[in-house]
Each structure stands twice: as C-alpha cells, then as structure tokens.
N, CA, C and O atoms as a GROMACS GRO file, in nm:
protein
  500
    1MET      N    1  -0.569  -1.611  -0.242
    1MET     CA    2  -0.542  -1.473  -0.277
    1MET      C    3  -0.457  -1.409  -0.168
    1MET      O    4  -0.486  -1.425  -0.050
    2VAL      N    5  -0.354  -1.336  -0.208
    2VAL     CA    6  -0.264  -1.271  -0.114
    2VAL      C    7  -0.320  -1.135  -0.076
    2VAL      O    8  -0.363  -1.058  -0.162
    3SER      N    9  -0.321  -1.106   0.050
    3SER     CA   10  -0.371  -0.977   0.099
    3SER      C   11  -0.261  -0.872   0.091
    3SER      O   12  -0.148  -0.896   0.134
    4ILE      N   13  -0.294  -0.759   0.036
    4ILE     CA   14  -0.198  -0.648   0.026
    4ILE      C   15  -0.229  -0.549   0.138
    4ILE      O   16  -0.341  -0.498   0.146
    5PRO      N   17  -0.130  -0.521   0.224
    5PRO     CA   18  -0.158  -0.429   0.335
    5PRO      C   19  -0.186  -0.287   0.283
    5PRO      O   20  -0.136  -0.246   0.179
    6SER      N   21  -0.266  -0.217   0.357
    6SER     CA   22  -0.299  -0.080   0.318
    6SER      C   23  -0.176   0.010   0.334
    6SER      O   24  -0.082  -0.023   0.406
    7LEU      N   25  -0.180   0.122   0.267
    7LEU     CA   26  -0.070   0.218   0.273
    7LEU      C   27  -0.044   0.263   0.417
    7LEU      O   28   0.070   0.282   0.456
    8GLU      N   29  -0.150   0.279   0.493
    8GLU     CA   30  -0.134   0.322   0.633
    8GLU      C   31  -0.064   0.216   0.718
    8GLU      O   32   0.014   0.250   0.807
    9VAL      N   33  -0.090   0.090   0.691
    9VAL     CA   34  -0.023  -0.019   0.764
    9VAL      C   35   0.125  -0.019   0.731
    9VAL      O   36   0.209  -0.032   0.820
   10VAL      N   37   0.157  -0.005   0.603
   10VAL     CA   38   0.298  -0.001   0.561
   10VAL      C   39   0.367   0.121   0.621
   10VAL      O   40   0.477   0.109   0.674
   11ARG      N   41   0.303   0.237   0.612
   11ARG     CA   42   0.360   0.361   0.666
   11ARG      C   43   0.386   0.345   0.817
   11ARG      O   44   0.492   0.383   0.867
   12SER      N   45   0.290   0.290   0.888
   12SER     CA   46   0.305   0.270   1.032
   12SER      C   47   0.420   0.175   1.064
   12SER      O   48   0.494   0.197   1.160
   13SER      N   49   0.434   0.070   0.985
   13SER     CA   50   0.543  -0.026   1.006
   13SER      C   51   0.679   0.040   0.985
   13SER      O   52   0.772   0.018   1.064
   14ILE      N   53   0.691   0.119   0.879
   14ILE     CA   54   0.818   0.188   0.852
   14ILE      C   55   0.850   0.285   0.964
   14ILE      O   56   0.964   0.289   1.012
   15ARG      N   57   0.752   0.362   1.006
   15ARG     CA   58   0.775   0.464   1.109
   15ARG      C   59   0.805   0.405   1.246
   15ARG      O   60   0.864   0.472   1.331
   16SER      N   61   0.766   0.282   1.268
   16SER     CA   62   0.798   0.219   1.397
   16SER      C   63   0.948   0.197   1.413
   16SER      O   64   0.997   0.177   1.524
   17LEU      N   65   1.022   0.202   1.301
   17LEU     CA   66   1.168   0.185   1.304
   17LEU      C   67   1.241   0.317   1.329
   17LEU      O   68   1.362   0.316   1.352
   18TRP      N   69   1.172   0.428   1.325
   18TRP     CA   70   1.236   0.559   1.338
   18TRP      C   71   1.263   0.589   1.486
   18TRP      O   72   1.178   0.645   1.555
   19THR      N   73   1.380   0.551   1.532
   19THR     CA   74   1.418   0.570   1.672
   19THR      C   75   1.510   0.690   1.692
   19THR      O   76   1.545   0.724   1.805
   20ASP      N   77   1.549   0.754   1.582
   20ASP     CA   78   1.635   0.873   1.588
   20ASP      C   79   1.547   0.998   1.577
   20ASP      O   80   1.428   0.989   1.545
   21THR      N   81   1.606   1.113   1.603
   21THR     CA   82   1.536   1.240   1.580
   21THR      C   83   1.628   1.332   1.502
   21THR      O   84   1.750   1.316   1.504
   22MET      N   85   1.567   1.430   1.434
   22MET     CA   86   1.648   1.523   1.357
   22MET      C   87   1.597   1.666   1.376
   22MET      O   88   1.479   1.691   1.400
   23THR      N   89   1.693   1.758   1.366
   23THR     CA   90   1.663   1.900   1.363
   23THR      C   91   1.723   1.954   1.235
   23THR      O   92   1.839   1.928   1.203
   24VAL      N   93   1.643   2.030   1.160
   24VAL     CA   94   1.685   2.080   1.030
   24VAL      C   95   1.697   2.232   1.038
   24VAL      O   96   1.604   2.302   1.079
   25GLU      N   97   1.814   2.282   0.997
   25GLU     CA   98   1.839   2.426   0.990
   25GLU      C   99   1.862   2.467   0.845
   25GLU      O  100   1.922   2.393   0.768
   26VAL      N  101   1.812   2.584   0.810
   26VAL     CA  102   1.837   2.638   0.676
   26VAL      C  103   1.905   2.773   0.688
   26VAL      O  104   1.880   2.850   0.782
   27MET      N  105   1.991   2.800   0.592
   27MET     CA  106   2.056   2.930   0.584
   27MET      C  107   1.968   3.022   0.501
   27MET      O  108   1.917   2.982   0.396
   28GLY      N  109   1.950   3.141   0.548
   28GLY     CA  110   1.871   3.237   0.474
   28GLY      C  111   1.960   3.345   0.415
   28GLY      O  112   2.077   3.357   0.450
   29SER      N  113   1.903   3.421   0.326
   29SER     CA  114   1.975   3.535   0.272
   29SER      C  115   1.876   3.648   0.253
   29SER      O  116   1.756   3.626   0.232
   30VAL      N  117   1.928   3.770   0.260
   30VAL     CA  118   1.844   3.887   0.245
   30VAL      C  119   1.915   3.985   0.152
   30VAL      O  120   2.036   4.004   0.160
   31GLU      N  121   1.838   4.046   0.064
   31GLU     CA  122   1.896   4.142  -0.030
   31GLU      C  123   1.864   4.283   0.017
   31GLU      O  124   1.749   4.316   0.046
   32ASP      N  125   1.968   4.366   0.025
   32ASP     CA  126   1.950   4.507   0.060
   32ASP      C  127   1.880   4.576  -0.058
   32ASP      O  128   1.932   4.572  -0.169
   33PRO      N  129   1.764   4.638  -0.036
   33PRO     CA  130   1.691   4.697  -0.147
   33PRO      C  131   1.764   4.814  -0.213
   33PRO      O  132   1.740   4.843  -0.331
   34ASP      N  133   1.851   4.882  -0.140
   34ASP     CA  134   1.923   4.997  -0.196
   34ASP      C  135   2.047   4.954  -0.274
   34ASP      O  136   2.068   4.997  -0.388
   35THR      N  137   2.129   4.869  -0.212
   35THR     CA  138   2.256   4.830  -0.275
   35THR      C  139   2.244   4.705  -0.361
   35THR      O  140   2.332   4.678  -0.443
   36LYS      N  141   2.135   4.629  -0.343
   36LYS     CA  142   2.113   4.502  -0.412
   36LYS      C  143   2.217   4.396  -0.375
   36LYS      O  144   2.235   4.297  -0.446
   37ILE      N  145   2.285   4.418  -0.263
   37ILE     CA  146   2.383   4.321  -0.214
   37ILE      C  147   2.310   4.220  -0.127
   37ILE      O  148   2.232   4.256  -0.039
   38THR      N  149   2.337   4.092  -0.153
   38THR     CA  150   2.276   3.984  -0.076
   38THR      C  151   2.372   3.941   0.033
   38THR      O  152   2.490   3.916   0.009
   39SER      N  153   2.320   3.931   0.154
   39SER     CA  154   2.402   3.886   0.266
   39SER      C  155   2.333   3.768   0.335
   39SER      O  156   2.212   3.751   0.327
   40SER      N  157   2.414   3.688   0.403
   40SER     CA  158   2.363   3.570   0.472
   40SER      C  159   2.301   3.608   0.605
   40SER      O  160   2.346   3.701   0.673
   41GLU      N  161   2.197   3.535   0.640
   41GLU     CA  162   2.136   3.547   0.771
   41GLU      C  163   2.179   3.427   0.854
   41GLU      O  164   2.223   3.326   0.799
   42PRO      N  165   2.168   3.437   0.985
   42PRO     CA  166   2.202   3.320   1.066
   42PRO      C  167   2.107   3.203   1.033
   42PRO      O  168   1.994   3.225   0.990
   43PRO      N  169   2.155   3.080   1.053
   43PRO     CA  170   2.067   2.965   1.025
   43PRO      C  171   1.944   2.968   1.115
   43PRO      O  172   1.950   3.013   1.229
   44ARG      N  173   1.832   2.919   1.062
   44ARG     CA  174   1.710   2.911   1.144
   44ARG      C  175   1.656   2.769   1.139
   44ARG      O  176   1.663   2.702   1.036
   45VAL      N  177   1.603   2.726   1.250
   45VAL     CA  178   1.548   2.590   1.263
   45VAL      C  179   1.411   2.587   1.197
   45VAL      O  180   1.324   2.667   1.230
   46VAL      N  181   1.392   2.494   1.103
   46VAL     CA  182   1.263   2.478   1.036
   46VAL      C  183   1.193   2.349   1.076
   46VAL      O  184   1.071   2.337   1.062
   47ILE      N  185   1.269   2.252   1.126
   47ILE     CA  186   1.214   2.126   1.177
   47ILE      C  187   1.290   2.093   1.304
   47ILE      O  188   1.413   2.095   1.306
   48HIS      N  189   1.216   2.061   1.412
   48HIS     CA  190   1.282   2.034   1.540
   48HIS      C  191   1.236   1.900   1.595
   48HIS      O  192   1.117   1.875   1.610
   49ASP      N  193   1.333   1.814   1.626
   49ASP     CA  194   1.309   1.683   1.689
   49ASP      C  195   1.207   1.597   1.615
   49ASP      O  196   1.123   1.534   1.678
   50ALA      N  197   1.214   1.594   1.484
   50ALA     CA  198   1.125   1.507   1.405
   50ALA      C  199   1.179   1.365   1.406
   50ALA      O  200   1.300   1.345   1.398
   51PRO      N  201   1.091   1.266   1.416
   51PRO     CA  202   1.135   1.127   1.412
   51PRO      C  203   1.199   1.094   1.277
   51PRO      O  204   1.155   1.143   1.173
   52CYS      N  205   1.302   1.012   1.280
   52CYS     CA  206   1.371   0.971   1.158
   52CYS      C  207   1.454   0.848   1.188
   52CYS      O  208   1.452   0.794   1.298
   53ARG      N  209   1.527   0.804   1.088
   53ARG     CA  210   1.624   0.696   1.106
   53ARG      C  211   1.734   0.716   1.003
   53ARG      O  212   1.708   0.754   0.889
   54ILE      N  213   1.857   0.689   1.044
   54ILE     CA  214   1.966   0.691   0.948
   54ILE      C  215   2.021   0.549   0.934
   54ILE      O  216   2.018   0.470   1.029
   55SER      N  217   2.070   0.520   0.814
   55SER     CA  218   2.134   0.391   0.791
   55SER      C  219   2.271   0.417   0.732
   55SER      O  220   2.295   0.521   0.670
   56PHE      N  221   2.359   0.322   0.751
   56PHE     CA  222   2.497   0.334   0.705
   56PHE      C  223   2.530   0.216   0.615
   56PHE      O  224   2.492   0.102   0.642
   57GLU      N  225   2.603   0.244   0.508
   57GLU     CA  226   2.647   0.140   0.417
   57GLU      C  227   2.790   0.173   0.377
   57GLU      O  228   2.822   0.288   0.347
   58THR      N  229   2.876   0.073   0.375
   58THR     CA  230   3.013   0.093   0.331
   58THR      C  231   3.024   0.044   0.187
   58THR      O  232   2.991  -0.070   0.155
   59VAL      N  233   3.070   0.134   0.103
   59VAL     CA  234   3.087   0.103  -0.039
   59VAL      C  235   3.235   0.097  -0.069
   59VAL      O  236   3.310   0.190  -0.037
   60SER      N  237   3.279  -0.013  -0.130
   60SER     CA  238   3.420  -0.031  -0.163
   60SER      C  239   3.437  -0.031  -0.314
   60SER      O  240   3.349  -0.072  -0.389
   61GLY      N  241   3.553   0.016  -0.356
   61GLY     CA  242   3.585   0.014  -0.498
   61GLY      C  243   3.733   0.032  -0.517
   61GLY      O  244   3.800   0.094  -0.435
   62ALA      N  245   3.784  -0.021  -0.625
   62ALA     CA  246   3.926  -0.007  -0.655
   62ALA      C  247   3.950   0.127  -0.725
   62ALA      O  248   3.867   0.172  -0.803
   63THR      N  249   4.062   0.188  -0.695
   63THR     CA  250   4.100   0.313  -0.760
   63THR      C  251   4.190   0.282  -0.878
   63THR      O  252   4.225   0.166  -0.901
   64VAL      N  253   4.228   0.382  -0.951
   64VAL     CA  254   4.313   0.365  -1.068
   64VAL      C  255   4.446   0.302  -1.031
   64VAL      O  256   4.500   0.221  -1.107
   65ASP      N  257   4.500   0.338  -0.915
   65ASP     CA  258   4.629   0.283  -0.874
   65ASP      C  259   4.614   0.154  -0.792
   65ASP      O  260   4.707   0.113  -0.722
   66ARG      N  261   4.498   0.091  -0.802
   66ARG     CA  262   4.467  -0.041  -0.744
   66ARG      C  263   4.454  -0.042  -0.592
   66ARG      O  264   4.451  -0.149  -0.532
   67TRP      N  265   4.448   0.072  -0.531
   67TRP     CA  266   4.417   0.078  -0.388
   67TRP      C  267   4.267   0.061  -0.370
   67TRP      O  268   4.189   0.103  -0.456
   68VAL      N  269   4.228   0.001  -0.263
   68VAL     CA  270   4.085  -0.013  -0.235
   68VAL      C  271   4.038   0.111  -0.159
   68VAL      O  272   4.096   0.151  -0.058
   69ARG      N  273   3.932   0.169  -0.212
   69ARG     CA  274   3.875   0.289  -0.150
   69ARG      C  275   3.743   0.250  -0.085
   69ARG      O  276   3.662   0.178  -0.145
   70GLN      N  277   3.722   0.296   0.037
   70GLN     CA  278   3.597   0.269   0.105
   70GLN      C  279   3.533   0.402   0.144
   70GLN      O  280   3.599   0.493   0.193
   71GLU      N  281   3.404   0.409   0.119
   71GLU     CA  282   3.328   0.528   0.156
   71GLU      C  283   3.204   0.483   0.231
   71GLU      O  284   3.148   0.377   0.205
   72GLN      N  285   3.163   0.566   0.325
   72GLN     CA  286   3.042   0.537   0.399
   72GLN      C  287   2.928   0.620   0.340
   72GLN      O  288   2.940   0.741   0.325
   73VAL      N  289   2.818   0.553   0.308
   73VAL     CA  290   2.700   0.621   0.258
   73VAL      C  291   2.601   0.628   0.374
   73VAL      O  292   2.567   0.527   0.435
   74VAL      N  293   2.554   0.750   0.403
   74VAL     CA  294   2.458   0.771   0.511
   74VAL      C  295   2.326   0.812   0.447
   74VAL      O  296   2.321   0.907   0.369
   75LYS      N  297   2.220   0.740   0.481
   75LYS     CA  298   2.089   0.768   0.424
   75LYS      C  299   1.991   0.800   0.537
   75LYS      O  300   1.984   0.728   0.636
   76LEU      N  301   1.917   0.908   0.519
   76LEU     CA  302   1.816   0.952   0.616
   76LEU      C  303   1.679   0.911   0.568
   76LEU      O  304   1.645   0.932   0.451
   77PHE      N  305   1.600   0.852   0.656
   77PHE     CA  306   1.462   0.815   0.628
   77PHE      C  307   1.373   0.903   0.716
   77PHE      O  308   1.394   0.908   0.838
   78CYS      N  309   1.276   0.970   0.657
   78CYS     CA  310   1.188   1.057   0.735
   78CYS      C  311   1.052   1.072   0.667
   78CYS      O  312   1.029   1.017   0.559
   79ASP      N  313   0.964   1.147   0.730
   79ASP     CA  314   0.829   1.170   0.680
   79ASP      C  315   0.831   1.232   0.542
   79ASP      O  316   0.905   1.328   0.516
   80GLU      N  317   0.750   1.177   0.453
   80GLU     CA  318   0.749   1.224   0.314
   80GLU      C  319   0.691   1.364   0.298
   80GLU      O  320   0.708   1.426   0.193
   81THR      N  321   0.622   1.415   0.400
   81THR     CA  322   0.562   1.548   0.388
   81THR      C  323   0.655   1.661   0.432
   81THR      O  324   0.624   1.778   0.413
   82LEU      N  325   0.769   1.626   0.491
   82LEU     CA  326   0.862   1.729   0.538
   82LEU      C  327   0.934   1.794   0.420
   82LEU      O  328   0.977   1.726   0.327
   83ASP      N  329   0.946   1.926   0.425
   83ASP     CA  330   1.017   2.000   0.321
   83ASP      C  331   1.157   2.031   0.373
   83ASP      O  332   1.175   2.116   0.461
   84ILE      N  333   1.256   1.961   0.318
   84ILE     CA  334   1.395   1.980   0.359
   84ILE      C  335   1.468   2.039   0.239
   84ILE      O  336   1.506   1.965   0.148
   85PRO      N  337   1.490   2.172   0.239
   85PRO     CA  338   1.548   2.237   0.122
   85PRO      C  339   1.695   2.200   0.100
   85PRO      O  340   1.764   2.162   0.195
   86PRO      N  341   1.741   2.211  -0.025
   86PRO     CA  342   1.883   2.187  -0.053
   86PRO      C  343   1.972   2.277   0.032
   86PRO      O  344   1.938   2.393   0.057
   87GLY      N  345   2.083   2.224   0.076
   87GLY     CA  346   2.177   2.302   0.156
   87GLY      C  347   2.145   2.306   0.304
   87GLY      O  348   2.210   2.378   0.379
   88SER      N  349   2.045   2.230   0.346
   88SER     CA  350   2.007   2.228   0.489
   88SER      C  351   2.115   2.160   0.572
   88SER      O  352   2.185   2.071   0.525
   89ARG      N  353   2.126   2.202   0.696
   89ARG     CA  354   2.210   2.134   0.794
   89ARG      C  355   2.117   2.048   0.879
   89ARG      O  356   2.018   2.098   0.933
   90ILE      N  357   2.148   1.920   0.888
   90ILE     CA  358   2.061   1.826   0.959
   90ILE      C  359   2.139   1.763   1.073
   90ILE      O  360   2.241   1.698   1.052
   91THR      N  361   2.090   1.785   1.195
   91THR     CA  362   2.152   1.725   1.312
   91THR      C  363   2.068   1.605   1.352
   91THR      O  364   1.950   1.618   1.385
   92VAL      N  365   2.129   1.487   1.349
   92VAL     CA  366   2.060   1.363   1.384
   92VAL      C  367   2.108   1.318   1.521
   92VAL      O  368   2.227   1.307   1.546
   93THR      N  369   2.011   1.292   1.609
   93THR     CA  370   2.043   1.239   1.741
   93THR      C  371   2.003   1.092   1.744
   93THR      O  372   1.888   1.055   1.723
   94ARG      N  373   2.106   1.010   1.771
   94ARG     CA  374   2.089   0.865   1.771
   94ARG      C  375   2.153   0.809   1.897
   94ARG      O  376   2.272   0.830   1.920
   95GLN      N  377   2.078   0.740   1.977
   95GLN     CA  378   2.125   0.681   2.101
   95GLN      C  379   2.197   0.784   2.188
   95GLN      O  380   2.301   0.755   2.247
   96GLY      N  381   2.141   0.905   2.196
   96GLY     CA  382   2.194   1.010   2.281
   96GLY      C  383   2.310   1.089   2.224
   96GLY      O  384   2.356   1.184   2.287
   97MET      N  385   2.358   1.053   2.106
   97MET     CA  386   2.470   1.123   2.043
   97MET      C  387   2.420   1.199   1.921
   97MET      O  388   2.346   1.144   1.839
   98SER      N  389   2.461   1.325   1.908
   98SER     CA  390   2.420   1.407   1.794
   98SER      C  391   2.534   1.420   1.694
   98SER      O  392   2.649   1.440   1.731
   99THR      N  393   2.499   1.408   1.566
   99THR     CA  394   2.594   1.421   1.456
   99THR      C  395   2.536   1.518   1.356
   99THR      O  396   2.417   1.512   1.325
  100VAL      N  397   2.620   1.608   1.304
  100VAL     CA  398   2.574   1.709   1.210
  100VAL      C  399   2.610   1.666   1.068
  100VAL      O  400   2.724   1.629   1.039
  101TYR      N  401   2.511   1.673   0.980
  101TYR     CA  402   2.527   1.639   0.839
  101TYR      C  403   2.478   1.756   0.755
  101TYR      O  404   2.405   1.843   0.802
  102HIS      N  405   2.520   1.757   0.630
  102HIS     CA  406   2.455   1.848   0.538
  102HIS      C  407   2.397   1.765   0.424
  102HIS      O  408   2.440   1.654   0.394
  103ARG      N  409   2.298   1.824   0.364
  103ARG     CA  410   2.219   1.750   0.265
  103ARG      C  411   2.292   1.746   0.132
  103ARG      O  412   2.354   1.844   0.092
  104SER      N  413   2.284   1.635   0.066
  104SER     CA  414   2.336   1.626  -0.070
  104SER      C  415   2.234   1.554  -0.155
  104SER      O  416   2.175   1.455  -0.111
  105GLY      N  417   2.212   1.602  -0.272
  105GLY     CA  418   2.119   1.537  -0.364
  105GLY      C  419   1.974   1.569  -0.333
  105GLY      O  420   1.940   1.629  -0.231
  106LYS      N  421   1.891   1.527  -0.425
  106LYS     CA  422   1.747   1.547  -0.416
  106LYS      C  423   1.686   1.429  -0.343
  106LYS      O  424   1.729   1.315  -0.365
  107PRO      N  425   1.586   1.452  -0.256
  107PRO     CA  426   1.527   1.339  -0.185
  107PRO      C  427   1.450   1.246  -0.278
  107PRO      O  428   1.391   1.289  -0.378
  108ALA      N  429   1.453   1.119  -0.245
  108ALA     CA  430   1.368   1.021  -0.312
  108ALA      C  431   1.241   1.014  -0.229
  108ALA      O  432   1.244   0.970  -0.114
  109ILE      N  433   1.129   1.056  -0.287
  109ILE     CA  434   1.004   1.063  -0.212
  109ILE      C  435   0.912   0.949  -0.255
  109ILE      O  436   0.885   0.930  -0.373
  110TYR      N  437   0.867   0.874  -0.155
  110TYR     CA  438   0.778   0.761  -0.174
  110TYR      C  439   0.646   0.790  -0.103
  110TYR      O  440   0.639   0.885  -0.025
  111PRO      N  441   0.541   0.712  -0.127
  111PRO     CA  442   0.413   0.737  -0.060
  111PRO      C  443   0.421   0.721   0.092
  111PRO      O  444   0.336   0.774   0.165
  112THR      N  445   0.522   0.649   0.141
  112THR     CA  446   0.532   0.620   0.284
  112THR      C  447   0.643   0.694   0.358
  112THR      O  448   0.641   0.702   0.480
  113HIS      N  449   0.740   0.748   0.284
  113HIS     CA  450   0.855   0.813   0.347
  113HIS      C  451   0.939   0.880   0.240
  113HIS      O  452   0.910   0.870   0.121
  114GLN      N  453   1.045   0.950   0.283
  114GLN     CA  454   1.144   1.001   0.188
  114GLN      C  455   1.283   0.959   0.235
  114GLN      O  456   1.306   0.935   0.353
  115GLU      N  457   1.375   0.949   0.138
  115GLU     CA  458   1.513   0.910   0.167
  115GLU      C  459   1.605   1.018   0.114
  115GLU      O  460   1.590   1.063   0.000
  116ILE      N  461   1.700   1.059   0.197
  116ILE     CA  462   1.793   1.166   0.160
  116ILE      C  463   1.935   1.120   0.193
  116ILE      O  464   1.963   1.078   0.305
  117LEU      N  465   2.024   1.128   0.095
  117LEU     CA  466   2.165   1.098   0.120
  117LEU      C  467   2.227   1.215   0.194
  117LEU      O  468   2.204   1.331   0.159
  118LEU      N  469   2.306   1.185   0.296
  118LEU     CA  470   2.369   1.289   0.378
  118LEU      C  471   2.520   1.280   0.371
  118LEU      O  472   2.576   1.174   0.343
  119GLU      N  473   2.585   1.390   0.396
  119GLU     CA  474   2.730   1.394   0.407
  119GLU      C  475   2.764   1.450   0.544
  119GLU      O  476   2.702   1.544   0.592
  120LEU      N  477   2.864   1.390   0.607
  120LEU     CA  478   2.909   1.435   0.738
  120LEU      C  479   2.964   1.576   0.723
  120LEU      O  480   3.044   1.604   0.634
  121GLU      N  481   2.919   1.665   0.810
  121GLU     CA  482   2.970   1.803   0.804
  121GLU      C  483   3.104   1.808   0.878
  121GLU      O  484   3.114   1.768   0.994
  122GLU      N  485   3.204   1.858   0.809
  122GLU     CA  486   3.336   1.871   0.871
  122GLU      C  487   3.347   2.008   0.933
  122GLU      O  488   3.325   2.110   0.868
  123ARG      N  489   3.381   2.008   1.058
  123ARG     CA  490   3.394   2.136   1.129
  123ARG      C  491   3.542   2.169   1.142
  123ARG      O  492   3.625   2.084   1.175
  124HIS      N  493   3.573   2.294   1.116
  124HIS     CA  494   3.710   2.341   1.130
  124HIS      C  495   3.712   2.448   1.238
  124HIS      O  496   3.620   2.529   1.250
  125GLY      N  497   3.816   2.446   1.316
  125GLY     CA  498   3.825   2.553   1.413
  125GLY      C  499   3.868   2.510   1.541
  125GLY      O  500   3.880   2.592   1.632
   0.00000   0.00000   0.00000
C-alpha cells in the first residue's frame, strides 16, 4: 500500500521552496459624499515581505506573418490564505533584486498554495 503524505507535509514541502519575498500594494479610491466624485488614494501596503516564489517560462508561437514570437510567463506562488485583490502592485525580491509586477487574472487557489500570473510593470518617466 502506498502512503499518501498529509496535507501539512505537502504544504511544508512546497513552502520550503519559497526563497523570494513579496510586498503587495493596493490602490484605493474615495468618493466625495457631496460631489459623488471618486478620486484615487495613494497606494497602501497590505502585505509586507511575505514568503513566495516566482517561476519563469518562455512560450513561443508563430505569428500570422510567420515570425516566431516569444513571451515570458511569470507565475507567483504564495500562501493560499493571502488576499491579493485584482489590480495589486506586487514587488518581488529575489536574490537581493526587486522587480515590480502587476497582477493579471484570477488566482488559482489550491489547498496548499495559490498561483497568480504576473505582468512586468513598465515604468515611464
């Protein structure tokens, strides 16, 4: 008979791979009760230095004009209990270097972790 590891053993094994950390910021908005105009508030940190891991995958495909297109898919792995709202800015620190991403798509939540596809935030200025 094959032994099936407990959920806690699996969760612990997955989390042992989380060598990165993340800080999550959300943009808020406030509505003026008199004018009913909604304005943006500065971003606020809702999660600070939480353990995580990002993975990278290169996806290739041919375009209509037969050029090969390559895109990098970045996936974030983190605690399944964390609430990361749509539109969050996520700064991931990996090996001492920080990179800013924004969230895209709905997280895939599993009993042991969640996975979120990220997009590199382009800064202008």
